N, CA, C and O atoms as a CHARMM CRD file, in Angstrom:
* protein
*
  356
    1    1 MET  N     71.69000-167.87800 103.93300 PROA 1      0.00000
    2    1 MET  CA    72.96000-167.22400 104.16100 PROA 1      0.00000
    3    1 MET  C     72.78300-165.71500 104.00500 PROA 1      0.00000
    4    1 MET  O     72.01400-165.24700 103.16500 PROA 1      0.00000
    5    2 GLN  N     73.49900-164.98000 104.81600 PROA 2      0.00000
    6    2 GLN  CA    73.45400-163.53600 104.72700 PROA 2      0.00000
    7    2 GLN  C     74.21400-163.07000 103.48700 PROA 2      0.00000
    8    2 GLN  O     75.17900-163.70200 103.05700 PROA 2      0.00000
    9    3 LYS  N     73.75700-161.95200 102.92500 PROA 3      0.00000
   10    3 LYS  CA    74.36300-161.41500 101.71800 PROA 3      0.00000
   11    3 LYS  C     74.85200-160.00400 102.00300 PROA 3      0.00000
   12    3 LYS  O     74.10200-159.17200 102.51300 PROA 3      0.00000
   13    4 ALA  N     76.12600-159.73100 101.66800 PROA 4      0.00000
   14    4 ALA  CA    76.65500-158.37700 101.80600 PROA 4      0.00000
   15    4 ALA  C     75.98800-157.50900 100.75300 PROA 4      0.00000
   16    4 ALA  O     76.03400-157.82800  99.56500 PROA 4      0.00000
   17    5 ILE  N     75.36600-156.40900 101.17900 PROA 5      0.00000
   18    5 ILE  CA    74.65100-155.56800 100.22100 PROA 5      0.00000
   19    5 ILE  C     75.22400-154.15200 100.13200 PROA 5      0.00000
   20    5 ILE  O     74.90500-153.42300  99.19300 PROA 5      0.00000
   21    6 ALA  N     76.06500-153.75000 101.09300 PROA 6      0.00000
   22    6 ALA  CA    76.57300-152.38100 101.06800 PROA 6      0.00000
   23    6 ALA  C     77.92400-152.30800 101.76100 PROA 6      0.00000
   24    6 ALA  O     78.24800-153.12000 102.62700 PROA 6      0.00000
   25    7 LEU  N     78.70700-151.30700 101.35200 PROA 7      0.00000
   26    7 LEU  CA    80.01000-151.03300 101.94400 PROA 7      0.00000
   27    7 LEU  C     80.06200-149.55400 102.27300 PROA 7      0.00000
   28    7 LEU  O     79.81100-148.71800 101.40400 PROA 7      0.00000
   29    8 ASP  N     80.38000-149.22100 103.50500 PROA 8      0.00000
   30    8 ASP  CA    80.58100-147.84100 103.91600 PROA 8      0.00000
   31    8 ASP  C     82.06600-147.69000 104.21400 PROA 8      0.00000
   32    8 ASP  O     82.61100-148.39600 105.06200 PROA 8      0.00000
   33    9 THR  N     82.71600-146.77100 103.51700 PROA 9      0.00000
   34    9 THR  CA    84.16200-146.61500 103.62300 PROA 9      0.00000
   35    9 THR  C     84.50400-145.22300 104.13200 PROA 9      0.00000
   36    9 THR  O     83.92700-144.22700 103.69500 PROA 9      0.00000
   37   10 ALA  N     85.44700-145.16900 105.05700 PROA 10     0.00000
   38   10 ALA  CA    85.96700-143.90500 105.55100 PROA 10     0.00000
   39   10 ALA  C     87.39200-143.73700 105.03900 PROA 10     0.00000
   40   10 ALA  O     88.21500-144.64000 105.18800 PROA 10     0.00000
   41   11 VAL  N     87.69000-142.58500 104.43700 PROA 11     0.00000
   42   11 VAL  CA    89.05300-142.26300 103.98900 PROA 11     0.00000
   43   11 VAL  C     89.58800-141.23900 104.98000 PROA 11     0.00000
   44   11 VAL  O     88.98600-140.18600 105.19000 PROA 11     0.00000
   45   12 TYR  N     90.72800-141.56200 105.58700 PROA 12     0.00000
   46   12 TYR  CA    91.27700-140.70100 106.63100 PROA 12     0.00000
   47   12 TYR  C     92.79700-140.64800 106.51200 PROA 12     0.00000
   48   12 TYR  O     93.39400-141.41100 105.75400 PROA 12     0.00000
   49   13 ARG  N     93.42200-139.73600 107.27100 PROA 13     0.00000
   50   13 ARG  CA    94.87400-139.59100 107.24100 PROA 13     0.00000
   51   13 ARG  C     95.52100-140.84600 107.81200 PROA 13     0.00000
   52   13 ARG  O     95.11500-141.32100 108.87300 PROA 13     0.00000
   53   14 ALA  N     96.52700-141.39000 107.11900 PROA 14     0.00000
   54   14 ALA  CA    97.23100-142.58600 107.58200 PROA 14     0.00000
   55   14 ALA  C     97.75300-142.35000 108.99900 PROA 14     0.00000
   56   14 ALA  O     98.37200-141.32300 109.27700 PROA 14     0.00000
   57   15 GLY  N     97.50000-143.29600 109.88000 PROA 15     0.00000
   58   15 GLY  CA    97.90500-143.16800 111.26900 PROA 15     0.00000
   59   15 GLY  C     96.92900-142.33200 112.08700 PROA 15     0.00000
   60   15 GLY  O     97.12000-142.14700 113.28900 PROA 15     0.00000
   61   16 GLY  N     95.89200-141.83300 111.44300 PROA 16     0.00000
   62   16 GLY  CA    94.90800-140.99200 112.11600 PROA 16     0.00000
   63   16 GLY  C     93.73300-141.79400 112.64800 PROA 16     0.00000
   64   16 GLY  O     93.81000-143.01200 112.80800 PROA 16     0.00000
   65   17 ASP  N     92.67000-141.10000 112.91300 PROA 17     0.00000
   66   17 ASP  CA    91.47500-141.68800 113.51700 PROA 17     0.00000
   67   17 ASP  C     90.43000-141.98200 112.44300 PROA 17     0.00000
   68   17 ASP  O     89.94300-141.05500 111.79700 PROA 17     0.00000
   69   18 PRO  N     90.07000-143.27000 112.23400 PROA 18     0.00000
   70   18 PRO  CA    89.05400-143.59900 111.22800 PROA 18     0.00000
   71   18 PRO  C     87.69100-142.97600 111.51800 PROA 18     0.00000
   72   18 PRO  O     86.85900-142.86800 110.61700 PROA 18     0.00000
   73   19 ASP  N     87.45200-142.56600 112.76700 PROA 19     0.00000
   74   19 ASP  CA    86.19000-141.92400 113.11400 PROA 19     0.00000
   75   19 ASP  C     86.15300-140.44700 112.73100 PROA 19     0.00000
   76   19 ASP  O     85.13900-139.77500 112.91400 PROA 19     0.00000
   77   20 LYS  N     87.28000-139.94500 112.19300 PROA 20     0.00000
   78   20 LYS  CA    87.35400-138.55300 111.73300 PROA 20     0.00000
   79   20 LYS  C     87.83000-138.55700 110.27400 PROA 20     0.00000
   80   20 LYS  O     88.92100-138.07800 109.96600 PROA 20     0.00000
   81   21 PRO  N     86.99900-139.10000 109.39100 PROA 21     0.00000
   82   21 PRO  CA    87.42500-139.22700 107.99100 PROA 21     0.00000
   83   21 PRO  C     87.31300-137.91200 107.22200 PROA 21     0.00000
   84   21 PRO  O     86.57400-137.00100 107.59600 PROA 21     0.00000
   85   22 TYR  N     88.08100-137.85300 106.12900 PROA 22     0.00000
   86   22 TYR  CA    87.95400-136.74700 105.18200 PROA 22     0.00000
   87   22 TYR  C     86.72600-136.97000 104.30500 PROA 22     0.00000
   88   22 TYR  O     86.00000-136.03300 103.97300 PROA 22     0.00000
   89   23 VAL  N     86.51500-138.21700 103.94200 PROA 23     0.00000
   90   23 VAL  CA    85.47300-138.55900 102.98100 PROA 23     0.00000
   91   23 VAL  C     84.81800-139.86700 103.39600 PROA 23     0.00000
   92   23 VAL  O     85.48600-140.76800 103.90300 PROA 23     0.00000
   93   24 HSD  N     83.50600-139.97200 103.18100 PROA 24     0.00000
   94   24 HSD  CA    82.78000-141.23900 103.31200 PROA 24     0.00000
   95   24 HSD  C     82.35800-141.65700 101.90800 PROA 24     0.00000
   96   24 HSD  O     81.84400-140.84400 101.13900 PROA 24     0.00000
   97   25 VAL  N     82.57500-142.91200 101.58100 PROA 25     0.00000
   98   25 VAL  CA    82.12600-143.46000 100.30600 PROA 25     0.00000
   99   25 VAL  C     81.18700-144.61400 100.63500 PROA 25     0.00000
  100   25 VAL  O     81.54900-145.53000 101.37400 PROA 25     0.00000
  101   26 HSD  N     79.98400-144.56300 100.08400 PROA 26     0.00000
  102   26 HSD  CA    79.00800-145.61500 100.34200 PROA 26     0.00000
  103   26 HSD  C     78.65500-146.29100  99.02400 PROA 26     0.00000
  104   26 HSD  O     78.27800-145.62200  98.06100 PROA 26     0.00000
  105   27 MET  N     78.77600-147.61500  98.97900 PROA 27     0.00000
  106   27 MET  CA    78.42800-148.38700  97.79100 PROA 27     0.00000
  107   27 MET  C     77.35400-149.38900  98.14800 PROA 27     0.00000
  108   27 MET  O     77.37700-149.99700  99.21800 PROA 27     0.00000
  109   28 THR  N     76.41000-149.55200  97.23300 PROA 28     0.00000
  110   28 THR  CA    75.32300-150.49900  97.42000 PROA 28     0.00000
  111   28 THR  C     75.21900-151.37100  96.17800 PROA 28     0.00000
  112   28 THR  O     75.34900-150.87900  95.05700 PROA 28     0.00000
  113   29 ILE  N     74.98400-152.66700  96.37300 PROA 29     0.00000
  114   29 ILE  CA    74.74000-153.56200  95.25100 PROA 29     0.00000
  115   29 ILE  C     73.23600-153.67200  95.08000 PROA 29     0.00000
  116   29 ILE  O     72.52900-154.10200  95.99100 PROA 29     0.00000
  117   30 GLY  N     72.74900-153.28300  93.91100 PROA 30     0.00000
  118   30 GLY  CA    71.32100-153.36200  93.62300 PROA 30     0.00000
  119   30 GLY  C     70.97900-154.68100  92.95000 PROA 30     0.00000
  120   30 GLY  O     71.85500-155.50200  92.67400 PROA 30     0.00000
  121   31 GLU  N     69.71700-154.86600  92.69500 PROA 31     0.00000
  122   31 GLU  CA    69.25400-156.06500  92.00700 PROA 31     0.00000
  123   31 GLU  C     69.65700-155.98600  90.54200 PROA 31     0.00000
  124   31 GLU  O     69.72600-154.89400  89.98000 PROA 31     0.00000
  125   32 PRO  N     69.92200-157.12500  89.91900 PROA 32     0.00000
  126   32 PRO  CA    70.38700-157.11800  88.53100 PROA 32     0.00000
  127   32 PRO  C     69.27000-156.77600  87.54500 PROA 32     0.00000
  128   32 PRO  O     68.08400-156.93700  87.83500 PROA 32     0.00000
  129   33 ARG  N     69.68100-156.30700  86.39400 PROA 33     0.00000
  130   33 ARG  CA    68.73100-156.12100  85.29400 PROA 33     0.00000
  131   33 ARG  C     68.40200-157.48800  84.73200 PROA 33     0.00000
  132   33 ARG  O     69.10100-158.46400  85.00500 PROA 33     0.00000
  133   34 ASP  N     67.36200-157.55700  83.96500 PROA 34     0.00000
  134   34 ASP  CA    66.90300-158.84400  83.43800 PROA 34     0.00000
  135   34 ASP  C     67.98400-159.61800  82.68400 PROA 34     0.00000
  136   34 ASP  O     67.99800-160.84800  82.71800 PROA 34     0.00000
  137   35 ALA  N     68.88300-158.91600  82.00800 PROA 35     0.00000
  138   35 ALA  CA    69.89000-159.59100  81.18700 PROA 35     0.00000
  139   35 ALA  C     71.05300-160.14200  82.00600 PROA 35     0.00000
  140   35 ALA  O     71.86200-160.90700  81.48100 PROA 35     0.00000
  141   36 LEU  N     71.15100-159.77000  83.27600 PROA 36     0.00000
  142   36 LEU  CA    72.28600-160.19200  84.09200 PROA 36     0.00000
  143   36 LEU  C     71.86600-161.26800  85.08600 PROA 36     0.00000
  144   36 LEU  O     70.72200-161.30200  85.54000 PROA 36     0.00000
  145   37 LEU  N     72.79000-162.12600  85.41000 PROA 37     0.00000
  146   37 LEU  CA    72.54000-163.14700  86.42800 PROA 37     0.00000
  147   37 LEU  C     72.77000-162.54200  87.80700 PROA 37     0.00000
  148   37 LEU  O     73.67600-161.72400  87.97400 PROA 37     0.00000
  149   38 PRO  N     71.97900-162.92100  88.78600 PROA 38     0.00000
  150   38 PRO  CA    72.21100-162.39900  90.13800 PROA 38     0.00000
  151   38 PRO  C     73.51000-162.95900  90.71100 PROA 38     0.00000
  152   38 PRO  O     73.92000-164.07400  90.38900 PROA 38     0.00000
  153   39 LEU  N     74.14100-162.16800  91.55700 PROA 39     0.00000
  154   39 LEU  CA    75.37400-162.60100  92.21200 PROA 39     0.00000
  155   39 LEU  C     75.04900-163.49900  93.39700 PROA 39     0.00000
  156   39 LEU  O     74.01300-163.33800  94.04200 PROA 39     0.00000
  157   40 THR  N     75.93200-164.43600  93.67700 PROA 40     0.00000
  158   40 THR  CA    75.78500-165.27000  94.86500 PROA 40     0.00000
  159   40 THR  C     76.17700-164.42900  96.08600 PROA 40     0.00000
  160   40 THR  O     76.82300-163.39300  95.93200 PROA 40     0.00000
  161   41 PRO  N     75.79600-164.85800  97.29400 PROA 41     0.00000
  162   41 PRO  CA    76.22600-164.12300  98.48900 PROA 41     0.00000
  163   41 PRO  C     77.75700-163.98100  98.57700 PROA 41     0.00000
  164   41 PRO  O     78.26300-162.94100  99.00000 PROA 41     0.00000
  165   42 GLU  N     78.47800-165.01700  98.18100 PROA 42     0.00000
  166   42 GLU  CA    79.94400-164.95800  98.21300 PROA 42     0.00000
  167   42 GLU  C     80.46400-163.91100  97.23100 PROA 42     0.00000
  168   42 GLU  O     81.40700-163.18400  97.54100 PROA 42     0.00000
  169   43 GLU  N     79.85000-163.83300  96.04600 PROA 43     0.00000
  170   43 GLU  CA    80.27300-162.85600  95.04100 PROA 43     0.00000
  171   43 GLU  C     79.97000-161.42900  95.50100 PROA 43     0.00000
  172   43 GLU  O     80.74100-160.51400  95.21100 PROA 43     0.00000
  173   44 HSD  N     78.87000-161.23000  96.20700 PROA 44     0.00000
  174   44 HSD  CA    78.56400-159.90800  96.77000 PROA 44     0.00000
  175   44 HSD  C     79.70400-159.45200  97.67200 PROA 44     0.00000
  176   44 HSD  O     80.20100-158.33300  97.54600 PROA 44     0.00000
  177   45 GLU  N     80.10900-160.32800  98.58100 PROA 45     0.00000
  178   45 GLU  CA    81.15700-159.96900  99.53900 PROA 45     0.00000
  179   45 GLU  C     82.48800-159.71600  98.84300 PROA 45     0.00000
  180   45 GLU  O     83.18200-158.74900  99.15800 PROA 45     0.00000
  181   46 VAL  N     82.84600-160.58000  97.90100 PROA 46     0.00000
  182   46 VAL  CA    84.11100-160.42500  97.16600 PROA 46     0.00000
  183   46 VAL  C     84.11800-159.11200  96.39500 PROA 46     0.00000
  184   46 VAL  O     85.13400-158.41700  96.36700 PROA 46     0.00000
  185   47 LEU  N     83.00400-158.76700  95.77400 PROA 47     0.00000
  186   47 LEU  CA    82.91000-157.52500  95.00600 PROA 47     0.00000
  187   47 LEU  C     83.12000-156.30900  95.90100 PROA 47     0.00000
  188   47 LEU  O     83.89000-155.41500  95.55000 PROA 47     0.00000
  189   48 LEU  N     82.45700-156.25900  97.04000 PROA 48     0.00000
  190   48 LEU  CA    82.58400-155.11100  97.93300 PROA 48     0.00000
  191   48 LEU  C     83.96200-155.03600  98.58000 PROA 48     0.00000
  192   48 LEU  O     84.52100-153.94800  98.71700 PROA 48     0.00000
  193   49 LEU  N     84.51400-156.17400  98.97500 PROA 49     0.00000
  194   49 LEU  CA    85.86500-156.16100  99.55000 PROA 49     0.00000
  195   49 LEU  C     86.89400-155.76400  98.49300 PROA 49     0.00000
  196   49 LEU  O     87.87100-155.08300  98.80200 PROA 49     0.00000
  197   50 GLY  N     86.67700-156.18900  97.25200 PROA 50     0.00000
  198   50 GLY  CA    87.56700-155.77900  96.16100 PROA 50     0.00000
  199   50 GLY  C     87.52100-154.28000  95.93300 PROA 50     0.00000
  200   50 GLY  O     88.54900-153.66500  95.64800 PROA 50     0.00000
  201   51 ALA  N     86.33600-153.68200  96.05500 PROA 51     0.00000
  202   51 ALA  CA    86.21000-152.22900  95.91900 PROA 51     0.00000
  203   51 ALA  C     86.98300-151.52300  97.02300 PROA 51     0.00000
  204   51 ALA  O     87.64200-150.51400  96.77100 PROA 51     0.00000
  205   52 LEU  N     86.90900-152.03900  98.23200 PROA 52     0.00000
  206   52 LEU  CA    87.64900-151.46400  99.36200 PROA 52     0.00000
  207   52 LEU  C     89.16000-151.56000  99.12100 PROA 52     0.00000
  208   52 LEU  O     89.88700-150.58900  99.33000 PROA 52     0.00000
  209   53 GLU  N     89.62400-152.72400  98.68500 PROA 53     0.00000
  210   53 GLU  CA    91.05300-152.90900  98.39400 PROA 53     0.00000
  211   53 GLU  C     91.50000-152.00200  97.25200 PROA 53     0.00000
  212   53 GLU  O     92.60400-151.45900  97.27900 PROA 53     0.00000
  213   54 GLY  N     90.63700-151.84100  96.24800 PROA 54     0.00000
  214   54 GLY  CA    90.97100-150.96300  95.12600 PROA 54     0.00000
  215   54 GLY  C     91.10400-149.51000  95.54100 PROA 54     0.00000
  216   54 GLY  O     92.00100-148.80700  95.07400 PROA 54     0.00000
  217   55 MET  N     90.20600-149.04900  96.42600 PROA 55     0.00000
  218   55 MET  CA    90.30500-147.67400  96.92300 PROA 55     0.00000
  219   55 MET  C     91.61000-147.48300  97.68800 PROA 55     0.00000
  220   55 MET  O     92.29100-146.47100  97.52100 PROA 55     0.00000
  221   56 ASP  N     91.95300-148.45100  98.51800 PROA 56     0.00000
  222   56 ASP  CA    93.18600-148.36200  99.29600 PROA 56     0.00000
  223   56 ASP  C     94.39300-148.30500  98.37400 PROA 56     0.00000
  224   56 ASP  O     95.31000-147.51600  98.60200 PROA 56     0.00000
  225   57 ALA  N     94.40400-149.14000  97.32700 PROA 57     0.00000
  226   57 ALA  CA    95.52500-149.17500  96.39400 PROA 57     0.00000
  227   57 ALA  C     95.62300-147.89100  95.56900 PROA 57     0.00000
  228   57 ALA  O     96.72300-147.47900  95.20100 PROA 57     0.00000
  229   58 ALA  N     94.49300-147.26000  95.27800 PROA 58     0.00000
  230   58 ALA  CA    94.48200-146.07100  94.42400 PROA 58     0.00000
  231   58 ALA  C     94.89800-144.79300  95.15800 PROA 58     0.00000
  232   58 ALA  O     95.34900-143.83500  94.52900 PROA 58     0.00000
  233   59 LEU  N     94.75000-144.77700  96.46700 PROA 59     0.00000
  234   59 LEU  CA    95.03900-143.55800  97.22800 PROA 59     0.00000
  235   59 LEU  C     96.53100-143.41700  97.51400 PROA 59     0.00000
  236   59 LEU  O     97.23000-144.42100  97.64200 PROA 59     0.00000
  237   60 PRO  N     97.02800-142.18200  97.61800 PROA 60     0.00000
  238   60 PRO  CA    98.41400-141.96900  98.04900 PROA 60     0.00000
  239   60 PRO  C     98.62200-142.53700  99.44900 PROA 60     0.00000
  240   60 PRO  O     97.66800-142.70900 100.20800 PROA 60     0.00000
  241   61 ASP  N     99.87100-142.82300  99.78000 PROA 61     0.00000
  242   61 ASP  CA   100.19700-143.44300 101.07500 PROA 61     0.00000
  243   61 ASP  C     99.80900-142.59900 102.28600 PROA 61     0.00000
  244   61 ASP  O     99.71400-143.12400 103.39600 PROA 61     0.00000
  245   62 LYS  N     99.58400-141.30100 102.09000 PROA 62     0.00000
  246   62 LYS  CA    99.23200-140.46200 103.24400 PROA 62     0.00000
  247   62 LYS  C     97.79100-140.67900 103.69800 PROA 62     0.00000
  248   62 LYS  O     97.37200-140.12700 104.71600 PROA 62     0.00000
  249   63 TYR  N     97.02400-141.48500 102.94500 PROA 63     0.00000
  250   63 TYR  CA    95.64300-141.79000 103.30200 PROA 63     0.00000
  251   63 TYR  C     95.48100-143.26900 103.62200 PROA 63     0.00000
  252   63 TYR  O     96.25400-144.10400 103.15200 PROA 63     0.00000
  253   64 ALA  N     94.47900-143.58200 104.41700 PROA 64     0.00000
  254   64 ALA  CA    94.12800-144.96600 104.74000 PROA 64     0.00000
  255   64 ALA  C     92.61400-145.10100 104.60400 PROA 64     0.00000
  256   64 ALA  O     91.89000-144.10600 104.58500 PROA 64     0.00000
  257   65 VAL  N     92.14900-146.33700 104.51000 PROA 65     0.00000
  258   65 VAL  CA    90.70700-146.57300 104.41800 PROA 65     0.00000
  259   65 VAL  C     90.28700-147.58400 105.47700 PROA 65     0.00000
  260   65 VAL  O     91.06400-148.45500 105.86900 PROA 65     0.00000
  261   66 ALA  N     89.06800-147.45500 105.92300 PROA 66     0.00000
  262   66 ALA  CA    88.45000-148.42900 106.82000 PROA 66     0.00000
  263   66 ALA  C     87.04500-148.65300 106.29200 PROA 66     0.00000
  264   66 ALA  O     86.37300-147.70800 105.87900 PROA 66     0.00000
  265   67 GLY  N     86.60700-149.88500 106.30400 PROA 67     0.00000
  266   67 GLY  CA    85.29300-150.17200 105.73500 PROA 67     0.00000
  267   67 GLY  C     84.42800-151.01200 106.64800 PROA 67     0.00000
  268   67 GLY  O     84.91900-151.75200 107.50000 PROA 67     0.00000
  269   68 THR  N     83.11800-150.87800 106.44800 PROA 68     0.00000
  270   68 THR  CA    82.12800-151.66100 107.17300 PROA 68     0.00000
  271   68 THR  C     81.14700-152.22500 106.15900 PROA 68     0.00000
  272   68 THR  O     80.57600-151.48400 105.36000 PROA 68     0.00000
  273   69 LEU  N     80.95300-153.54300 106.19300 PROA 69     0.00000
  274   69 LEU  CA    79.97800-154.17800 105.31200 PROA 69     0.00000
  275   69 LEU  C     78.62800-154.26100 106.01500 PROA 69     0.00000
  276   69 LEU  O     78.55800-154.47900 107.22500 PROA 69     0.00000
  277   70 THR  N     77.57100-154.08700 105.25300 PROA 70     0.00000
  278   70 THR  CA    76.21400-154.27200 105.74000 PROA 70     0.00000
  279   70 THR  C     75.67500-155.54200 105.11200 PROA 70     0.00000
  280   70 THR  O     75.75000-155.72500 103.89700 PROA 70     0.00000
  281   71 TYR  N     75.13500-156.41300 105.94000 PROA 71     0.00000
  282   71 TYR  CA    74.59700-157.68300 105.45400 PROA 71     0.00000
  283   71 TYR  C     73.07900-157.66500 105.53500 PROA 71     0.00000
  284   71 TYR  O     72.48500-156.96400 106.35400 PROA 71     0.00000
  285   72 HSD  N     72.47600-158.45100 104.66800 PROA 72     0.00000
  286   72 HSD  CA    71.02400-158.54900 104.60400 PROA 72     0.00000
  287   72 HSD  C     70.66100-160.02600 104.55300 PROA 72     0.00000
  288   72 HSD  O     71.26600-160.80200 103.81300 PROA 72     0.00000
  289   73 GLU  N     69.69000-160.39400 105.32700 PROA 73     0.00000
  290   73 GLU  CA    69.22600-161.78100 105.31800 PROA 73     0.00000
  291   73 GLU  C     67.71400-161.76700 105.20200 PROA 73     0.00000
  292   73 GLU  O     67.02600-161.09300 105.96900 PROA 73     0.00000
  293   74 ARG  N     67.20800-162.50600 104.24800 PROA 74     0.00000
  294   74 ARG  CA    65.75900-162.63800 104.11100 PROA 74     0.00000
  295   74 ARG  C     65.30100-163.78300 104.99800 PROA 74     0.00000
  296   74 ARG  O     65.81500-164.89900 104.91900 PROA 74     0.00000
  297   75 VAL  N     64.33400-163.48500 105.83200 PROA 75     0.00000
  298   75 VAL  CA    63.80900-164.48900 106.75000 PROA 75     0.00000
  299   75 VAL  C     62.31000-164.62100 106.48500 PROA 75     0.00000
  300   75 VAL  O     61.55600-163.68000 106.73100 PROA 75     0.00000
  301   76 PRO  N     61.87100-165.77600 105.98900 PROA 76     0.00000
  302   76 PRO  CA    60.43800-165.93900 105.75300 PROA 76     0.00000
  303   76 PRO  C     59.68700-166.02900 107.08200 PROA 76     0.00000
  304   76 PRO  O     60.18100-166.60500 108.05200 PROA 76     0.00000
  305   77 VAL  N     58.51000-165.46100 107.10600 PROA 77     0.00000
  306   77 VAL  CA    57.67300-165.53600 108.29800 PROA 77     0.00000
  307   77 VAL  C     56.33000-166.13800 107.90400 PROA 77     0.00000
  308   77 VAL  O     55.86400-165.97900 106.77600 PROA 77     0.00000
  309   78 THR  N     55.73000-166.82300 108.84500 PROA 78     0.00000
  310   78 THR  CA    54.40400-167.38900 108.62900 PROA 78     0.00000
  311   78 THR  C     53.42200-166.56900 109.43100 PROA 78     0.00000
  312   78 THR  O     53.63100-166.30600 110.61600 PROA 78     0.00000
  313   79 PHE  N     52.35900-166.17100 108.78200 PROA 79     0.00000
  314   79 PHE  CA    51.35700-165.35800 109.45300 PROA 79     0.00000
  315   79 PHE  C     49.98300-165.90000 109.09000 PROA 79     0.00000
  316   79 PHE  O     49.67900-166.14000 107.92100 PROA 79     0.00000
  317   80 GLU  N     49.18300-166.08300 110.08800 PROA 80     0.00000
  318   80 GLU  CA    47.81500-166.53000 109.86500 PROA 80     0.00000
  319   80 GLU  C     46.89900-165.55500 110.57700 PROA 80     0.00000
  320   80 GLU  O     46.97800-165.38700 111.79400 PROA 80     0.00000
  321   81 SER  N     46.04200-164.92300 109.82200 PROA 81     0.00000
  322   81 SER  CA    45.13100-163.93800 110.38100 PROA 81     0.00000
  323   81 SER  C     44.10400-164.63700 111.26400 PROA 81     0.00000
  324   81 SER  O     43.58300-165.69500 110.91300 PROA 81     0.00000
  325   82 GLU  N     43.82100-164.02900 112.41600 PROA 82     0.00000
  326   82 GLU  CA    42.83100-164.58000 113.32400 PROA 82     0.00000
  327   82 GLU  C     41.49000-163.87600 113.19100 PROA 82     0.00000
  328   82 GLU  O     40.53200-164.22700 113.88100 PROA 82     0.00000
  329   83 SER  N     41.41600-162.88400 112.30800 PROA 83     0.00000
  330   83 SER  CA    40.14000-162.16300 112.15900 PROA 83     0.00000
  331   83 SER  C     39.14700-163.02100 111.38700 PROA 83     0.00000
  332   83 SER  O     39.52000-163.82100 110.52900 PROA 83     0.00000
  333   84 GLU  N     37.86900-162.83000 111.71700 PROA 84     0.00000
  334   84 GLU  CA    36.80900-163.57200 111.04300 PROA 84     0.00000
  335   84 GLU  C     36.55800-162.95400 109.68100 PROA 84     0.00000
  336   84 GLU  O     36.41900-161.73600 109.56000 PROA 84     0.00000
  337   85 GLN  N     36.49900-163.78700 108.66400 PROA 85     0.00000
  338   85 GLN  CA    36.16400-163.32800 107.32800 PROA 85     0.00000
  339   85 GLN  C     34.64600-163.46200 107.14200 PROA 85     0.00000
  340   85 GLN  O     34.08300-164.51400 107.44400 PROA 85     0.00000
  341   86 PRO  N     33.98400-162.42100 106.65500 PROA 86     0.00000
  342   86 PRO  CA    32.53000-162.51800 106.42800 PROA 86     0.00000
  343   86 PRO  C     32.24900-163.54600 105.33200 PROA 86     0.00000
  344   86 PRO  O     32.98100-163.64600 104.34800 PROA 86     0.00000
  345   87 ALA  N     31.18900-164.29000 105.52400 PROA 87     0.00000
  346   87 ALA  CA    30.80700-165.30800 104.53400 PROA 87     0.00000
  347   87 ALA  C     30.28700-164.62100 103.29200 PROA 87     0.00000
  348   87 ALA  O     29.56100-163.63000 103.37400 PROA 87     0.00000
  349   88 ALA  N     30.65900-165.15000 102.14600 PROA 88     0.00000
  350   88 ALA  CA    30.17400-164.59900 100.88300 PROA 88     0.00000
  351   88 ALA  C     28.72600-164.98800 100.70600 PROA 88     0.00000
  352   88 ALA  O     28.35000-166.13300 100.95300 PROA 88     0.00000
  353   89 GLU  N     27.91500-164.04400 100.28000 PROA 89     0.00000
  354   89 GLU  CA    26.48300-164.33800 100.09700 PROA 89     0.00000
  355   89 GLU  C     26.13900-164.41600  98.65300 PROA 89     0.00000
  356   89 GLU  O     24.98200-164.65500  98.30600 PROA 89     0.00000
């Protein structure tokens, strides 16, 4: 499953153009420290969407926010080298 790892938020004038923001806010979820449990993919998304909702709630009504989530998916690959390995003598 893909995991949301980052949120890019644009703060712009309400009713205005989200492509012409006053401010960009970028948040990234890093790997946990040893004492913390890693978040599930669902928890990653909920955390970032909650941050977006919190920014919207905290701003005066004359501002609006638009956000874009970045997802990351680990895909294992199999690779077998075709080069000849020299025989050990």
